[in-house]
Structures are given as structure tokens and as C-alpha cells.
VEXBA-927752 format. One line per field, with one value per residue (C-alpha): y, z, x; residue in one letter. Coordinates in Angstrom, 1 decimal, decimal comma, always signed. Layout:
N
Y	c(Y_...)
Z	c(Z_...)
X	c(X_...)
aa	c(A_...)
***
This chain:
147
Y	c(-23,1_-24,1_-22,7_-23,7_-23,7_-26,6_-27,2_-29,1_-30,9_-28,6_-25,4_-26,8_-27,3_-24,0_-22,3_-23,8_-23,4_-19,5_-19,5_-20,9_-18,6_-15,6_-16,3_-17,2_-14,3_-11,9_-13,8_-13,6_-9,9_-9,0_-10,7_-9,4_-5,8_-5,6_-4,1_-1,1_+2,3_+3,4_+5,5_+4,0_+2,1_-1,1_+0,4_+3,4_+0,7_-0,8_+2,6_+3,1_-0,7_+0,0_+3,2_+2,1_-1,3_+0,2_+3,8_+6,7_+6,0_+7,3_+7,3_+5,3_+2,5_+2,7_+2,0_-0,6_-2,5_-2,2_-3,1_-0,4_+2,6_+5,9_+7,5_+5,2_+5,7_+9,4_+9,7_+7,7_+9,8_+12,7_+11,3_+10,4_+13,8_+15,1_+13,2_+14,4_+10,7_+11,2_+14,1_+14,4_+15,6_+16,7_+14,3_+16,5_+14,6_+14,7_+17,0_+14,7_+12,4_+12,7_+10,9_+9,9_+9,5_+9,1_+12,0_+11,2_+11,0_+8,5_+6,9_+6,6_+5,8_+2,6_+1,3_+1,1_-0,3_-2,9_-5,3_-5,7_-6,8_-9,3_-10,6_-11,1_-12,5_-14,7_-16,2_-16,7_-18,8_-20,9_-23,2_-24,4_-26,2_-24,8_-27,1_-26,2_-22,4_-22,9_-25,1_-22,3_-19,7_-21,4_-22,1_-18,3_-17,3_-19,9_-18,2_-14,7_-14,9_-16,8_-14,7)
Z	c(+60,5_+58,3_+58,2_+60,9_+58,6_+58,5_+55,6_+52,2_+51,4_+48,3_+50,6_+52,9_+50,7_+48,6_+52,2_+52,9_+49,6_+50,0_+53,4_+52,6_+49,2_+51,4_+53,9_+51,5_+49,5_+52,6_+53,8_+50,6_+50,0_+53,0_+52,7_+49,2_+49,7_+52,8_+50,4_+50,0_+51,8_+54,6_+53,4_+50,1_+49,6_+47,9_+45,5_+44,9_+43,9_+41,7_+40,2_+39,5_+38,3_+35,8_+34,5_+34,4_+32,1_+30,4_+29,9_+30,2_+30,9_+31,3_+35,0_+34,0_+32,5_+35,1_+37,7_+35,7_+35,2_+39,1_+39,7_+41,8_+42,2_+40,2_+43,5_+45,4_+42,4_+42,3_+46,1_+45,3_+42,3_+44,3_+47,0_+44,2_+42,3_+45,8_+46,3_+43,0_+41,1_+38,5_+37,2_+35,1_+31,5_+29,9_+26,5_+23,9_+21,7_+23,7_+27,1_+29,2_+29,8_+32,1_+31,5_+34,3_+33,5_+35,8_+36,1_+36,0_+39,6_+39,8_+36,6_+38,8_+42,1_+40,4_+38,5_+41,6_+43,7_+41,3_+41,1_+45,3_+44,6_+41,9_+44,0_+46,9_+44,6_+43,0_+46,6_+47,7_+44,4_+44,4_+47,0_+43,8_+41,0_+37,4_+36,7_+39,8_+39,1_+35,4_+37,2_+39,7_+37,3_+35,3_+38,0_+39,4_+36,3_+36,0_+39,3_+38,2_+34,7_+35,8_+35,2)
X	c(-34,6_-37,4_-41,0_-43,5_-46,3_-48,5_-49,7_-49,2_-46,5_-46,0_-46,2_-43,6_-41,3_-41,6_-41,6_-38,5_-36,3_-37,7_-36,2_-32,8_-32,6_-33,4_-30,9_-28,1_-28,6_-28,6_-25,5_-23,9_-24,6_-23,5_-20,1_-19,6_-20,7_-18,3_-15,7_-18,2_-16,7_-18,7_-21,7_-22,0_-25,2_-25,6_-28,3_-25,7_-23,0_-25,7_-26,2_-22,4_-21,4_-24,8_-23,1_-19,7_-20,6_-23,6_-23,1_-25,3_-28,9_-32,4_-33,4_-36,2_-34,2_-31,9_-34,6_-35,8_-32,7_-31,8_-35,1_-36,0_-38,9_-38,7_-38,7_-36,5_-33,9_-34,5_-33,2_-30,0_-28,9_-29,4_-27,2_-24,5_-24,7_-24,0_-20,8_-19,7_-19,9_-22,7_-24,5_-27,8_-28,5_-31,6_-32,0_-31,3_-33,6_-36,3_-36,1_-38,5_-35,7_-33,0_-29,9_-27,4_-23,8_-20,9_-18,3_-14,7_-14,6_-17,2_-15,7_-12,4_-14,3_-15,6_-13,2_-10,9_-14,0_-15,4_-12,2_-12,9_-16,7_-15,4_-12,8_-15,6_-18,3_-15,5_-14,7_-18,4_-19,4_-16,0_-18,1_-20,0_-18,3_-18,3_-21,3_-23,2_-22,7_-24,6_-26,9_-27,4_-27,6_-30,2_-32,4_-32,1_-33,1_-36,2_-37,3_-36,9_-38,5_-41,2_-44,6)
aa	c(M_G_T_R_H_R_G_P_I_E_E_I_N_A_L_N_A_F_I_K_L_Q_R_A_A_E_S_V_S_A_R_V_H_G_A_L_P_S_G_L_T_V_T_Q_F_G_V_L_E_T_L_H_H_V_G_P_L_C_Q_S_E_L_A_D_K_L_L_K_S_G_G_N_L_T_L_V_V_D_N_L_E_K_A_G_Y_V_L_R_E_R_D_P_A_D_R_R_F_V_V_V_K_L_T_P_R_G_E_A_F_I_T_S_L_F_P_K_I_V_T_N_V_T_R_E_M_S_V_L_S_S_T_E_L_A_D_F_G_R_L_C_K_K_I_G_L_Q_S)
***
């Protein structure tokens, strides 16, 4: 369903494209993240995946990478810490900074979970050709980086 907005064609086209983008993103995300165990949120997965691939990060850097507020990320990290997947340590060089890192349990958990997510992402994106994927990635980046 497109927009019901009545205005200039540029607005109608922009709104219709935005609606399609939002619906596609929500639909794909729900299917991709269907592999997440019960009780693990998409943001918690994002924290674990980022720490797995990037390594330990200050909580503020982690929030920036995940496009989350500091307050939201604090709660997410609190819950992951309670589950035994991450731990916080004060940066010895600057005690104002708190570094978040995976525990051995967290590393084992994300190492076993990540391939399932990769399989789901690959399946979802398989409807596009290699050229379409490259174009899609370029267009998403163009939209995402505009100021």
C-alpha cells in the first residue's frame, strides 16, 4: 500500500519509496533474526556480533557503531553481562572509559550463532543478482550517508 498523501509528485514518490524501504527492512529483519534464541534481542545480537568481529570497544564506541543511544546500550550490555556473555572493564589508560568485551561463553555463543544468521541473510539476498546487490548496497549507502 502506498501513501495516501496528496501533494507534489516528488513527495508522493519519496513517501512511496520510503514505505517500501521500511516494509522490506522490517520483513527481511524478522526472517533473518528468526534464528535468534528466545530472549536474545536484535540489539543484543548486534553487540555480540560487533565485539566478535571488531574486538573490545568502549561502550560509547559500541553505541555509535550500532546507532543506539548510550542509555539504551547500557541496558543492553547490563543484560548481556547478567547472561555471562560480556564483561565490562575500566580502561587502564583512562579509567573514565569502560571497555566491553566478550567472555569465553559469549565468544562460544556468537561463534555458533553467527553462521545461522549468515545463512539467513544469504538466503534473503539471493533474490538479487550480484549486480543488483552491488547497486542496492551503493544506493543504501548513498541514502544513509547524506547529511
